[in-house]
Each structure stands twice: as structure tokens, then as C-alpha cells.
N, CA, C, O and the ligand as a Tripos MOL2 file, in Angstrom:
@<TRIPOS>MOLECULE
protein
  309   307    78     0     0
PROTEIN
NO_CHARGES

@<TRIPOS>ATOM
      1 N          61.5160   85.0140  110.7590 N.3       1 MET1
      2 CA         62.8670   84.7570  110.0650 C.3       1 MET1
      3 C          63.8310   84.7170  111.1130 C.2       1 MET1
      4 O          63.6150   85.4220  112.0990 O.2       1 MET1
      5 N          64.7540   84.0830  111.0750 N.am      2 ILE2
      6 CA         65.9540   83.6640  112.0560 C.3       2 ILE2
      7 C          67.0910   84.7430  111.6630 C.2       2 ILE2
      8 O          67.7140   84.8250  110.6040 O.2       2 ILE2
      9 N          67.1890   85.6110  112.9090 N.am      3 PRO3
     10 CA         68.4260   86.5630  112.6920 C.3       3 PRO3
     11 C          69.7780   86.1620  112.6700 C.2       3 PRO3
     12 O          70.2200   85.6560  113.7020 O.2       3 PRO3
     13 N          70.4500   86.2770  111.7860 N.am      4 VAL4
     14 CA         71.7150   85.7080  111.2250 C.3       4 VAL4
     15 C          72.6530   87.0520  110.8070 C.2       4 VAL4
     16 O          72.2490   88.0120  110.1500 O.2       4 VAL4
     17 N          73.9670   86.8740  111.3410 N.am      5 GLU5
     18 CA         75.1550   87.6660  111.1330 C.3       5 GLU5
     19 C          75.3210   87.6010  109.7300 C.2       5 GLU5
     20 O          74.9780   86.6590  109.0150 O.2       5 GLU5
     21 N          75.9420   88.7990  109.3220 N.am      6 ALA6
     22 CA         76.4140   88.5080  107.8190 C.3       6 ALA6
     23 C          77.5760   87.5910  107.4180 C.2       6 ALA6
     24 O          77.6470   86.9310  106.3810 O.2       6 ALA6
     25 N          78.5180   87.6620  108.4580 N.am      7 GLY7
     26 CA         79.6790   86.4980  108.4570 C.3       7 GLY7
     27 C          79.1020   85.1260  108.1210 C.2       7 GLY7
     28 O          79.3760   84.3930  107.1710 O.2       7 GLY7
     29 N          78.0870   84.9180  109.2990 N.am      8 THR8
     30 CA         77.3820   83.5440  109.2380 C.3       8 THR8
     31 C          76.7280   83.2170  108.0690 C.2       8 THR8
     32 O          76.9010   82.1320  107.5150 O.2       8 THR8
     33 N          75.8540   84.2310  107.5760 N.am      9 ALA9
     34 CA         75.0490   83.8190  106.4650 C.3       9 ALA9
     35 C          76.0220   83.5710  105.1380 C.2       9 ALA9
     36 O          75.7180   82.7640  104.2590 O.2       9 ALA9
     37 N          77.2230   84.3690  105.1120 N.am     10 VAL10
     38 CA         78.2400   83.9210  103.9160 C.3      10 VAL10
     39 C          78.8160   82.6660  104.0680 C.2      10 VAL10
     40 O          78.8510   81.9190  103.0900 O.2      10 VAL10
     41 N          79.3410   82.2600  105.2950 N.am     11 VAL11
     42 CA         79.7690   80.9490  105.6380 C.3      11 VAL11
     43 C          78.5060   79.8030  105.4230 C.2      11 VAL11
     44 O          78.8720   78.7020  105.0120 O.2      11 VAL11
     45 N          77.3240   79.9630  105.6290 N.am     12 LEU12
     46 CA         76.1680   79.0590  105.2620 C.3      12 LEU12
     47 C          76.1550   79.1680  103.8770 C.2      12 LEU12
     48 O          76.4110   78.0550  103.4190 O.2      12 LEU12
     49 N          75.9690   80.0220  102.9510 N.am     13 TYR13
     50 CA         75.8270   80.0280  101.6390 C.3      13 TYR13
     51 C          76.9720   79.4080  101.1060 C.2      13 TYR13
     52 O          76.7320   78.7670  100.0830 O.2      13 TYR13
     53 N          78.0980   79.4000  101.4680 N.am     14 LEU14
     54 CA         79.2790   78.6770  100.9180 C.3      14 LEU14
     55 C          79.2730   77.3540  101.1950 C.2      14 LEU14
     56 O          79.6580   76.6010  100.3000 O.2      14 LEU14
     57 N          78.9020   76.8630  102.3030 N.am     15 LEU15
     58 CA         78.6380   75.5650  102.6450 C.3      15 LEU15
     59 C          77.4780   74.9760  102.0390 C.2      15 LEU15
     60 O          77.5730   73.7750  101.7870 O.2      15 LEU15
     61 N          76.5070   75.5010  101.7770 N.am     16 SER16
     62 CA         75.3860   75.0550  101.1770 C.3      16 SER16
     63 C          75.7130   74.6680   99.4000 C.2      16 SER16
     64 O          75.3470   73.6810   98.7620 O.2      16 SER16
     65 N          76.4970   75.8100   98.9690 N.am     17 PHE17
     66 CA         77.0680   75.6490   97.6230 C.3      17 PHE17
     67 C          77.9420   74.2280   97.3460 C.2      17 PHE17
     68 O          77.8080   73.4930   96.3680 O.2      17 PHE17
     69 N          78.8450   74.0500   98.4430 N.am     18 LEU18
     70 CA         79.6770   73.1280   98.5640 C.3      18 LEU18
     71 C          79.1920   71.8650   98.5740 C.2      18 LEU18
     72 O          79.6780   70.9400   97.9230 O.2      18 LEU18
     73 N          78.0540   71.7770   99.4380 N.am     19 ALA19
     74 CA         77.2370   70.5820   99.4880 C.3      19 ALA19
     75 C          76.3480   70.2880   98.0750 C.2      19 ALA19
     76 O          75.9900   69.1400   97.8090 O.2      19 ALA19
     77 N          76.1130   71.1320   97.4300 N.am     20 VAL20
     78 CA         75.4420   71.0010   96.3060 C.3      20 VAL20
     79 C          76.3850   70.3080   95.2170 C.2      20 VAL20
     80 O          76.0080   69.3640   94.5220 O.2      20 VAL20
     81 N          77.6700   70.8940   95.1490 N.am     21 ILE21
     82 CA         78.6720   70.4800   94.4000 C.3      21 ILE21
     83 C          79.1280   68.8810   94.7200 C.2      21 ILE21
     84 O          79.3230   67.9990   93.8840 O.2      21 ILE21
     85 N          79.2400   68.7820   96.2480 N.am     22 ALA22
     86 CA         79.5450   67.2790   96.3690 C.3      22 ALA22
     87 C          78.4190   66.3570   96.0310 C.2      22 ALA22
     88 O          78.7170   65.2700   95.5350 O.2      22 ALA22
     89 N          77.1170   66.6610   96.2430 N.am     23 ALA23
     90 CA         76.0010   65.8280   95.9510 C.3      23 ALA23
     91 C          76.1450   65.6340   94.5530 C.2      23 ALA23
     92 O          76.0500   64.4580   94.2020 O.2      23 ALA23
     93 N          76.3340   66.4140   93.7220 N.am     24 ALA24
     94 CA         76.4240   66.1920   92.0150 C.3      24 ALA24
     95 C          77.5010   65.5100   91.7400 C.2      24 ALA24
     96 O          77.4630   64.8020   90.7340 O.2      24 ALA24
     97 N          78.7210   65.5410   92.5440 N.am     25 GLY25
     98 CA         79.9270   64.7380   92.2270 C.3      25 GLY25
     99 C          79.5160   63.2430   92.3430 C.2      25 GLY25
    100 O          79.6690   62.3790   91.4790 O.2      25 GLY25
    101 N          78.8950   63.0870   93.7310 N.am     26 LEU26
    102 CA         78.4560   61.8400   94.3070 C.3      26 LEU26
    103 C          77.3430   61.0570   93.2220 C.2      26 LEU26
    104 O          77.3460   59.8590   92.9370 O.2      26 LEU26
    105 N          76.5340   61.9670   92.7880 N.am     27 TYR27
    106 CA         75.5930   61.2010   91.8040 C.3      27 TYR27
    107 C          76.2350   60.9320   90.6620 C.2      27 TYR27
    108 O          75.9860   59.8400   90.1510 O.2      27 TYR27
    109 N          77.1410   61.7760   90.0250 N.am     28 ASN28
    110 CA         77.7540   61.3840   89.0140 C.3      28 ASN28
    111 C          78.5320   60.1260   88.8550 C.2      28 ASN28
    112 O          78.4560   59.4300   87.8430 O.2      28 ASN28
    113 N          79.2600   59.8610   89.8520 N.am     29 GLY29
    114 CA         80.0340   58.8770   90.1130 C.3      29 GLY29
    115 C          79.1670   57.5580   90.1840 C.2      29 GLY29
    116 O          79.5330   56.5470   89.5850 O.2      29 GLY29
    117 N          78.0970   57.5950   90.8760 N.am     30 ILE30
    118 CA         77.1080   56.5290   91.1730 C.3      30 ILE30
    119 C          76.6250   56.1130   89.6100 C.2      30 ILE30
    120 O          76.6530   54.9440   89.2250 O.2      30 ILE30
    121 N          76.2190   57.1360   88.8420 N.am     31 ARG31
    122 CA         75.6230   57.1640   87.5940 C.3      31 ARG31
    123 C          76.8390   56.3270   86.5410 C.2      31 ARG31
    124 O          76.5720   55.3770   85.8050 O.2      31 ARG31
    125 N          77.9140   56.8350   86.6740 N.am     32 ARG32
    126 CA         78.8870   56.1910   85.9880 C.3      32 ARG32
    127 C          79.2690   54.8770   86.3600 C.2      32 ARG32
    128 O          79.5150   54.1140   85.4260 O.2      32 ARG32
    129 N          79.3860   54.3940   87.6440 N.am     33 ARG33
    130 CA         79.5020   52.9740   88.0340 C.3      33 ARG33
    131 C          78.5060   52.0650   87.5650 C.2      33 ARG33
    132 O          78.7590   50.8820   87.3410 O.2      33 ARG33
    133 N          77.0830   52.7190   87.3680 N.am     34 ALA34
    134 CA         75.9320   51.8600   86.9460 C.3      34 ALA34
    135 C          76.0380   51.4530   85.5490 C.2      34 ALA34
    136 O          75.7430   50.3390   85.1170 O.2      34 ALA34
    137 N          76.5020   52.4890   84.8440 N.am     35 MET35
    138 CA         76.5540   52.4110   83.2840 C.3      35 MET35
    139 C          77.6870   51.5360   82.7170 C.2      35 MET35
    140 O          77.6930   51.0830   81.5720 O.2      35 MET35
    141 N          78.5750   51.3620   83.5740 N.am     36 ARG36
    142 CA         79.8330   50.4720   83.2120 C.3      36 ARG36
    143 C          79.4990   49.0590   82.9400 C.2      36 ARG36
    144 O          78.9220   48.3280   83.7460 O.2      36 ARG36
    145 N          79.9370   48.6790   81.6320 N.am     37 VAL37
    146 CA         79.6390   47.1430   81.2580 C.3      37 VAL37
    147 C          81.0240   46.6020   81.1800 C.2      37 VAL37
    148 O          82.0170   47.1460   80.6960 O.2      37 VAL37
    149 N          80.9050   45.3240   81.7940 N.am     38 GLU38
    150 CA         82.3200   44.5000   81.7990 C.3      38 GLU38
    151 C          82.0840   43.6690   80.4390 C.2      38 GLU38
    152 O          81.0140   43.1800   80.0780 O.2      38 GLU38
    153 N          83.3780   43.6150   79.7320 N.am     39 PRO39
    154 CA         83.3790   43.0910   78.5250 C.3      39 PRO39
    155 C          83.2550   41.3640   78.7830 C.2      39 PRO39
    156 O          83.8480   40.8050   79.7060 O.2      39 PRO39
    157 N          82.5270   40.7690   77.9630 N.am     40 LYS40
    158 CA         82.6020   39.4090   78.1850 C.3      40 LYS40
    159 C          83.9120   38.4380   77.5730 C.2      40 LYS40
    160 O          84.3740   38.7190   76.4680 O.2      40 LYS40
    161 N          84.2520   37.7320   78.0600 N.am     41 PRO41
    162 CA         85.3640   36.8600   77.3020 C.3      41 PRO41
    163 C          85.0530   36.3770   75.8970 C.2      41 PRO41
    164 O          84.0960   35.6360   75.6710 O.2      41 PRO41
    165 N          85.8210   36.7790   75.0280 N.am     42 THR42
    166 CA         85.4980   36.4160   73.8760 C.3      42 THR42
    167 C          86.8870   35.4900   73.1700 C.2      42 THR42
    168 O          87.9910   35.4080   73.7090 O.2      42 THR42
    169 N          86.5150   34.8750   71.9070 N.am     43 HIS43
    170 CA         87.4320   34.1790   71.1210 C.3      43 HIS43
    171 C          87.5240   34.8760   69.9230 C.2      43 HIS43
    172 O          86.5720   35.4870   69.4390 O.2      43 HIS43
    173 N          88.8090   34.8000   69.3430 N.am     44 ILE44
    174 CA         88.8490   35.3290   68.0930 C.3      44 ILE44
    175 C          88.7900   34.2780   67.0390 C.2      44 ILE44
    176 O          89.6320   33.3820   67.0870 O.2      44 ILE44
    177 N          87.7910   34.2810   65.9830 N.am     45 PHE45
    178 CA         87.6000   33.5180   65.0390 C.3      45 PHE45
    179 C          88.1260   33.8440   63.7090 C.2      45 PHE45
    180 O          87.9940   35.0460   63.4780 O.2      45 PHE45
    181 N          88.6790   33.1850   62.7490 N.am     46 ARG46
    182 CA         88.7350   33.6610   61.2450 C.3      46 ARG46
    183 C          88.3730   32.4090   60.3980 C.2      46 ARG46
    184 O          88.7960   31.2530   60.4300 O.2      46 ARG46
    185 N          87.4690   33.0180   59.6500 N.am     47 CYS47
    186 CA         86.7700   32.0020   58.7640 C.3      47 CYS47
    187 C          87.5730   31.4580   57.6920 C.2      47 CYS47
    188 O          87.9610   32.1870   56.7800 O.2      47 CYS47
    189 N          87.9150   29.9250   57.7520 N.am     48 ALA48
    190 CA         88.7580   29.1900   56.7340 C.3      48 ALA48
    191 C          88.1910   29.3340   55.2930 C.2      48 ALA48
    192 O          88.9920   29.0180   54.4130 O.2      48 ALA48
    193 N          87.0350   29.7270   54.9050 N.am     49 ARG49
    194 CA         86.4560   29.7660   53.7820 C.3      49 ARG49
    195 C          86.7610   31.2160   53.2460 C.2      49 ARG49
    196 O          87.5080   31.3390   52.2750 O.2      49 ARG49
    197 N          86.1980   32.3220   53.8590 N.am     50 CYS50
    198 CA         86.0860   33.7190   53.2590 C.3      50 CYS50
    199 C          87.2830   34.6240   53.8930 C.2      50 CYS50
    200 O          87.6370   35.6900   53.3910 O.2      50 CYS50
    201 N          87.8560   34.0540   55.0640 N.am     51 GLY51
    202 CA         89.1460   34.7650   55.7280 C.3      51 GLY51
    203 C          88.2120   36.0450   56.6490 C.2      51 GLY51
    204 O          88.8100   36.9940   57.1560 O.2      51 GLY51
    205 N          87.0750   35.9240   56.7310 N.am     52 HIS52
    206 CA         86.5250   37.1420   57.7340 C.3      52 HIS52
    207 C          86.8930   36.6920   59.1430 C.2      52 HIS52
    208 O          86.8130   35.5290   59.5400 O.2      52 HIS52
    209 N          87.3600   37.8800   59.9480 N.am     53 PRO53
    210 CA         87.8300   37.6410   61.2660 C.3      53 PRO53
    211 C          86.4520   38.0800   62.1110 C.2      53 PRO53
    212 O          85.7750   38.9820   61.6180 O.2      53 PRO53
    213 N          86.0700   37.5490   63.2060 N.am     54 TYR54
    214 CA         85.0950   37.9640   64.0030 C.3      54 TYR54
    215 C          85.1360   37.2060   65.4820 C.2      54 TYR54
    216 O          85.7860   36.1800   65.6840 O.2      54 TYR54
    217 N          84.3650   37.8570   66.4370 N.am     55 LEU55
    218 CA         84.5440   37.4360   67.7880 C.3      55 LEU55
    219 C          83.2600   36.8150   68.2690 C.2      55 LEU55
    220 O          82.1270   37.2220   68.0140 O.2      55 LEU55
    221 N          83.6120   35.7150   69.0410 N.am     56 ASP56
    222 CA         82.2310   34.9830   69.6550 C.3      56 ASP56
    223 C          82.5580   34.6640   71.1600 C.2      56 ASP56
    224 O          83.6280   34.9520   71.6970 O.2      56 ASP56
    225 N          81.7510   34.1810   71.6290 N.am     57 ALA57
    226 CA         81.7880   33.9250   73.0950 C.3      57 ALA57
    227 C          82.8770   32.8470   73.4200 C.2      57 ALA57
    228 O          83.1820   31.9410   72.6440 O.2      57 ALA57
    229 N          83.4290   33.0510   74.6640 N.am     58 GLU58
    230 CA         84.7030   32.3300   74.7420 C.3      58 GLU58
    231 C          84.3860   30.7490   74.9160 C.2      58 GLU58
    232 O          85.1930   29.8670   74.6270 O.2      58 GLU58
    233 N          83.0560   30.5240   75.4460 N.am     59 GLU59
    234 CA         82.7910   28.8640   75.9290 C.3      59 GLU59
    235 C          82.3620   28.1150   74.5220 C.2      59 GLU59
    236 O          82.1230   26.9080   74.5580 O.2      59 GLU59
    237 N          82.2770   28.7860   73.3870 N.am     60 LEU60
    238 CA         82.1880   28.2210   72.2410 C.3      60 LEU60
    239 C          83.2130   27.4960   71.5740 C.2      60 LEU60
    240 O          84.1300   28.2310   71.2090 O.2      60 LEU60
    241 N          83.3730   26.1560   71.2630 N.am     61 GLU61
    242 CA         84.3420   25.7120   70.6460 C.3      61 GLU61
    243 C          84.4590   25.7700   69.1840 C.2      61 GLU61
    244 O          85.4880   25.5930   68.5320 O.2      61 GLU61
    245 N          83.0290   26.0960   68.6530 N.am     62 HIS62
    246 CA         82.8920   26.3180   67.2070 C.3      62 HIS62
    247 C          82.0210   27.4420   67.1360 C.2      62 HIS62
    248 O          81.0440   27.4730   67.8840 O.2      62 HIS62
    249 N          82.3060   28.6360   66.1070 N.am     63 ALA63
    250 CA         81.2570   29.4530   65.8430 C.3      63 ALA63
    251 C          81.0500   29.7140   64.2100 C.2      63 ALA63
    252 O          81.9270   29.6940   63.3460 O.2      63 ALA63
    253 N          79.8070   29.9320   64.0710 N.am     64 ARG64
    254 CA         79.4540   30.2640   62.6920 C.3      64 ARG64
    255 C          79.7930   31.5900   61.9190 C.2      64 ARG64
    256 O          79.2710   32.6730   62.1830 O.2      64 ARG64
    257 N          80.6380   31.4020   61.0300 N.am     65 CYS65
    258 CA         81.0940   32.7600   60.2280 C.3      65 CYS65
    259 C          79.5360   33.5780   59.9770 C.2      65 CYS65
    260 O          78.5510   33.0110   59.5030 O.2      65 CYS65
    261 N          79.5790   34.9550   60.3900 N.am     66 PRO66
    262 CA         78.3570   35.7730   59.9910 C.3      66 PRO66
    263 C          78.3510   36.1890   58.4750 C.2      66 PRO66
    264 O          77.3310   36.6350   57.9510 O.2      66 PRO66
    265 N          79.3710   36.0470   57.8830 N.am     67 ARG67
    266 CA         79.3220   36.1820   56.2430 C.3      67 ARG67
    267 C          78.6900   34.9820   55.5100 C.2      67 ARG67
    268 O          77.6480   35.1120   54.8680 O.2      67 ARG67
    269 N          79.3530   33.8000   55.6230 N.am     68 CYS68
    270 CA         79.0240   32.8090   54.7690 C.3      68 CYS68
    271 C          78.4870   31.5290   55.5760 C.2      68 CYS68
    272 O          78.0650   30.5720   54.9270 O.2      68 CYS68
    273 N          78.4940   31.4990   56.7370 N.am     69 GLY69
    274 CA         77.9120   30.3350   57.5070 C.3      69 GLY69
    275 C          78.7540   29.3190   57.8930 C.2      69 GLY69
    276 O          78.2900   28.4220   58.5970 O.2      69 GLY69
    277 N          79.9960   29.2960   57.5350 N.am     70 MET70
    278 CA         80.7920   28.1470   57.7550 C.3      70 MET70
    279 C          81.2320   28.1710   59.2880 C.2      70 MET70
    280 O          81.4570   29.2070   59.9140 O.2      70 MET70
    281 N          81.3210   26.8800   59.7990 N.am     71 GLU71
    282 CA         81.6100   26.6840   61.2900 C.3      71 GLU71
    283 C          83.1250   26.7770   61.2540 C.2      71 GLU71
    284 O          83.7340   26.2480   60.3240 O.2      71 GLU71
    285 N          83.8530   27.5120   62.3570 N.am     72 ASN72
    286 CA         85.3530   27.8750   62.6580 C.3      72 ASN72
    287 C          85.6880   27.4580   63.9660 C.2      72 ASN72
    288 O          84.8580   27.4520   64.8760 O.2      72 ASN72
    289 N          86.8040   27.1290   64.0950 N.am     73 GLU73
    290 CA         87.5740   26.8930   65.3450 C.3      73 GLU73
    291 C          88.2440   28.3630   65.7820 C.2      73 GLU73
    292 O          88.5510   29.2320   64.9660 O.2      73 GLU73
    293 N          88.3780   28.4500   66.9580 N.am     74 PRO74
    294 CA         88.9900   29.7360   67.7090 C.3      74 PRO74
    295 C          90.5980   29.8460   67.1770 C.2      74 PRO74
    296 O          91.3340   28.8810   66.9710 O.2      74 PRO74
    297 N          90.8940   31.0550   67.0360 N.am     75 GLN75
    298 CA         92.3680   31.2140   66.4620 C.3      75 GLN75
    299 C          93.1160   31.0950   67.9590 C.2      75 GLN75
    300 O          92.5550   31.4170   69.0070 O.2      75 GLN75
    301 N          94.5780   30.5390   67.8640 N.am     76 ARG76
    302 CA         95.2550   30.5990   68.8750 C.3      76 ARG76
    303 C          96.3920   31.5290   68.8960 C.2      76 ARG76
    304 O          97.1880   31.4000   67.9660 O.2      76 ARG76
    305 N          96.6430   32.4930   69.8190 N.am     77 ILE77
    306 CA         97.4210   33.5060   69.7280 C.3      77 ILE77
    307 C          98.6380   33.4190   70.3910 C.2      77 ILE77
    308 O          99.4350   34.3560   70.3450 O.2      77 ILE77
    309 ZN         83.0390   32.9010   56.2320 Zn       78 ZN78
@<TRIPOS>BOND
     1     1     2 1
     2     2     3 1
     3     3     4 2
     4     3     5 am
     5     5     6 1
     6     6     7 1
     7     7     8 2
     8     7     9 am
     9     9    10 1
    10    10    11 1
    11    11    12 2
    12    11    13 am
    13    13    14 1
    14    14    15 1
    15    15    16 2
    16    15    17 am
    17    17    18 1
    18    18    19 1
    19    19    20 2
    20    19    21 am
    21    21    22 1
    22    22    23 1
    23    23    24 2
    24    23    25 am
    25    25    26 1
    26    26    27 1
    27    27    28 2
    28    27    29 am
    29    29    30 1
    30    30    31 1
    31    31    32 2
    32    31    33 am
    33    33    34 1
    34    34    35 1
    35    35    36 2
    36    35    37 am
    37    37    38 1
    38    38    39 1
    39    39    40 2
    40    39    41 am
    41    41    42 1
    42    42    43 1
    43    43    44 2
    44    43    45 am
    45    45    46 1
    46    46    47 1
    47    47    48 2
    48    47    49 am
    49    49    50 1
    50    50    51 1
    51    51    52 2
    52    51    53 am
    53    53    54 1
    54    54    55 1
    55    55    56 2
    56    55    57 am
    57    57    58 1
    58    58    59 1
    59    59    60 2
    60    59    61 am
    61    61    62 1
    62    62    63 1
    63    63    64 2
    64    63    65 am
    65    65    66 1
    66    66    67 1
    67    67    68 2
    68    67    69 am
    69    69    70 1
    70    70    71 1
    71    71    72 2
    72    71    73 am
    73    73    74 1
    74    74    75 1
    75    75    76 2
    76    75    77 am
    77    77    78 1
    78    78    79 1
    79    79    80 2
    80    79    81 am
    81    81    82 1
    82    82    83 1
    83    83    84 2
    84    83    85 am
    85    85    86 1
    86    86    87 1
    87    87    88 2
    88    87    89 am
    89    89    90 1
    90    90    91 1
    91    91    92 2
    92    91    93 am
    93    93    94 1
    94    94    95 1
    95    95    96 2
    96    95    97 am
    97    97    98 1
    98    98    99 1
    99    99   100 2
   100    99   101 am
   101   101   102 1
   102   102   103 1
   103   103   104 2
   104   103   105 am
   105   105   106 1
   106   106   107 1
   107   107   108 2
   108   107   109 am
   109   109   110 1
   110   110   111 1
   111   111   112 2
   112   111   113 am
   113   113   114 1
   114   114   115 1
   115   115   116 2
   116   115   117 am
   117   117   118 1
   118   118   119 1
   119   119   120 2
   120   119   121 am
   121   121   122 1
   122   122   123 1
   123   123   124 2
   124   123   125 am
   125   125   126 1
   126   126   127 1
   127   127   128 2
   128   127   129 am
   129   129   130 1
   130   130   131 1
   131   131   132 2
   132   131   133 am
   133   133   134 1
   134   134   135 1
   135   135   136 2
   136   135   137 am
   137   137   138 1
   138   138   139 1
   139   139   140 2
   140   139   141 am
   141   141   142 1
   142   142   143 1
   143   143   144 2
   144   143   145 am
   145   145   146 1
   146   146   147 1
   147   147   148 2
   148   147   149 am
   149   149   150 1
   150   150   151 1
   151   151   152 2
   152   151   153 am
   153   153   154 1
   154   154   155 1
   155   155   156 2
   156   155   157 am
   157   157   158 1
   158   158   159 1
   159   159   160 2
   160   159   161 am
   161   161   162 1
   162   162   163 1
   163   163   164 2
   164   163   165 am
   165   165   166 1
   166   166   167 1
   167   167   168 2
   168   167   169 am
   169   169   170 1
   170   170   171 1
   171   171   172 2
   172   171   173 am
   173   173   174 1
   174   174   175 1
   175   175   176 2
   176   175   177 am
   177   177   178 1
   178   178   179 1
   179   179   180 2
   180   179   181 am
   181   181   182 1
   182   182   183 1
   183   183   184 2
   184   183   185 am
   185   185   186 1
   186   186   187 1
   187   187   188 2
   188   187   189 am
   189   189   190 1
   190   190   191 1
   191   191   192 2
   192   191   193 am
   193   193   194 1
   194   194   195 1
   195   195   196 2
   196   195   197 am
   197   197   198 1
   198   198   199 1
   199   199   200 2
   200   199   201 am
   201   201   202 1
   202   202   203 1
   203   203   204 2
   204   203   205 am
   205   205   206 1
   206   206   207 1
   207   207   208 2
   208   207   209 am
   209   209   210 1
   210   210   211 1
   211   211   212 2
   212   211   213 am
   213   213   214 1
   214   214   215 1
   215   215   216 2
   216   215   217 am
   217   217   218 1
   218   218   219 1
   219   219   220 2
   220   219   221 am
   221   221   222 1
   222   222   223 1
   223   223   224 2
   224   223   225 am
   225   225   226 1
   226   226   227 1
   227   227   228 2
   228   227   229 am
   229   229   230 1
   230   230   231 1
   231   231   232 2
   232   231   233 am
   233   233   234 1
   234   234   235 1
   235   235   236 2
   236   235   237 am
   237   237   238 1
   238   238   239 1
   239   239   240 2
   240   239   241 am
   241   241   242 1
   242   242   243 1
   243   243   244 2
   244   243   245 am
   245   245   246 1
   246   246   247 1
   247   247   248 2
   248   247   249 am
   249   249   250 1
   250   250   251 1
   251   251   252 2
   252   251   253 am
   253   253   254 1
   254   254   255 1
   255   255   256 2
   256   255   257 am
   257   257   258 1
   258   258   259 1
   259   259   260 2
   260   259   261 am
   261   261   262 1
   262   262   263 1
   263   263   264 2
   264   263   265 am
   265   265   266 1
   266   266   267 1
   267   267   268 2
   268   267   269 am
   269   269   270 1
   270   270   271 1
   271   271   272 2
   272   271   273 am
   273   273   274 1
   274   274   275 1
   275   275   276 2
   276   275   277 am
   277   277   278 1
   278   278   279 1
   279   279   280 2
   280   279   281 am
   281   281   282 1
   282   282   283 1
   283   283   284 2
   284   283   285 am
   285   285   286 1
   286   286   287 1
   287   287   288 2
   288   287   289 am
   289   289   290 1
   290   290   291 1
   291   291   292 2
   292   291   293 am
   293   293   294 1
   294   294   295 1
   295   295   296 2
   296   295   297 am
   297   297   298 1
   298   298   299 1
   299   299   300 2
   300   299   301 am
   301   301   302 1
   302   302   303 1
   303   303   304 2
   304   303   305 am
   305   305   306 1
   306   306   307 1
   307   307   308 2
@<TRIPOS>SUBSTRUCTURE
     1 MET1         2 RESIDUE 1 A MET
     2 ILE2         6 RESIDUE 1 A ILE
     3 PRO3        10 RESIDUE 1 A PRO
     4 VAL4        14 RESIDUE 1 A VAL
     5 GLU5        18 RESIDUE 1 A GLU
     6 ALA6        22 RESIDUE 1 A ALA
     7 GLY7        26 RESIDUE 1 A GLY
     8 THR8        30 RESIDUE 1 A THR
     9 ALA9        34 RESIDUE 1 A ALA
    10 VAL10       38 RESIDUE 1 A VAL
    11 VAL11       42 RESIDUE 1 A VAL
    12 LEU12       46 RESIDUE 1 A LEU
    13 TYR13       50 RESIDUE 1 A TYR
    14 LEU14       54 RESIDUE 1 A LEU
    15 LEU15       58 RESIDUE 1 A LEU
    16 SER16       62 RESIDUE 1 A SER
    17 PHE17       66 RESIDUE 1 A PHE
    18 LEU18       70 RESIDUE 1 A LEU
    19 ALA19       74 RESIDUE 1 A ALA
    20 VAL20       78 RESIDUE 1 A VAL
    21 ILE21       82 RESIDUE 1 A ILE
    22 ALA22       86 RESIDUE 1 A ALA
    23 ALA23       90 RESIDUE 1 A ALA
    24 ALA24       94 RESIDUE 1 A ALA
    25 GLY25       98 RESIDUE 1 A GLY
    26 LEU26      102 RESIDUE 1 A LEU
    27 TYR27      106 RESIDUE 1 A TYR
    28 ASN28      110 RESIDUE 1 A ASN
    29 GLY29      114 RESIDUE 1 A GLY
    30 ILE30      118 RESIDUE 1 A ILE
    31 ARG31      122 RESIDUE 1 A ARG
    32 ARG32      126 RESIDUE 1 A ARG
    33 ARG33      130 RESIDUE 1 A ARG
    34 ALA34      134 RESIDUE 1 A ALA
    35 MET35      138 RESIDUE 1 A MET
    36 ARG36      142 RESIDUE 1 A ARG
    37 VAL37      146 RESIDUE 1 A VAL
    38 GLU38      150 RESIDUE 1 A GLU
    39 PRO39      154 RESIDUE 1 A PRO
    40 LYS40      158 RESIDUE 1 A LYS
    41 PRO41      162 RESIDUE 1 A PRO
    42 THR42      166 RESIDUE 1 A THR
    43 HIS43      170 RESIDUE 1 A HIS
    44 ILE44      174 RESIDUE 1 A ILE
    45 PHE45      178 RESIDUE 1 A PHE
    46 ARG46      182 RESIDUE 1 A ARG
    47 CYS47      186 RESIDUE 1 A CYS
    48 ALA48      190 RESIDUE 1 A ALA
    49 ARG49      194 RESIDUE 1 A ARG
    50 CYS50      198 RESIDUE 1 A CYS
    51 GLY51      202 RESIDUE 1 A GLY
    52 HIS52      206 RESIDUE 1 A HIS
    53 PRO53      210 RESIDUE 1 A PRO
    54 TYR54      214 RESIDUE 1 A TYR
    55 LEU55      218 RESIDUE 1 A LEU
    56 ASP56      222 RESIDUE 1 A ASP
    57 ALA57      226 RESIDUE 1 A ALA
    58 GLU58      230 RESIDUE 1 A GLU
    59 GLU59      234 RESIDUE 1 A GLU
    60 LEU60      238 RESIDUE 1 A LEU
    61 GLU61      242 RESIDUE 1 A GLU
    62 HIS62      246 RESIDUE 1 A HIS
    63 ALA63      250 RESIDUE 1 A ALA
    64 ARG64      254 RESIDUE 1 A ARG
    65 CYS65      258 RESIDUE 1 A CYS
    66 PRO66      262 RESIDUE 1 A PRO
    67 ARG67      266 RESIDUE 1 A ARG
    68 CYS68      270 RESIDUE 1 A CYS
    69 GLY69      274 RESIDUE 1 A GLY
    70 MET70      278 RESIDUE 1 A MET
    71 GLU71      282 RESIDUE 1 A GLU
    72 ASN72      286 RESIDUE 1 A ASN
    73 GLU73      290 RESIDUE 1 A GLU
    74 PRO74      294 RESIDUE 1 A PRO
    75 GLN75      298 RESIDUE 1 A GLN
    76 ARG76      302 RESIDUE 1 A ARG
    77 ILE77      306 RESIDUE 1 A ILE
    78 ZN78       309 GROUP 0 **** ****
């Protein structure tokens, strides 16, 4: 075993404790960034037949109503 003074042992203990906390914070930050999902651009549609509002992909010019199946144009806001 390596002989170490009591003061040095306390400092090493505290530094190792801080290193564990920093590593846990870094790991948590990486995990949060990996789980973030960017929202896709969407258009708001309102069905002309049943009035049901719904979202669909921005690139679509017409989207089918999930309730009644009628094709609708996106709403202008
Ligand atoms: Zn509808």
C-alpha cells in the first residue's frame, strides 16, 4: 500500500467524489441531448365535412381527415 498523509487522503477523496459527480452530470447531459426529438413542420387542417382539426406534414397540399376520410386543404393562419 502507498503511504499517504491524512490531509492528502481527504483531498483525494473529495476530488474523486467531485469527479464522479462531474461524470454523472456529463452522462446525463449527453443522454438528454440524444433523447431530444425535433418537431417536424406541420400544417393545421380542419375538415370541411365534420369540422375535426388535425395536423399533418407540411409538404402535403391535401390531407385526409382521420375521422371521415375527406381530403382537406391546410388552414391559413
Ligand atoms: Zn372529417
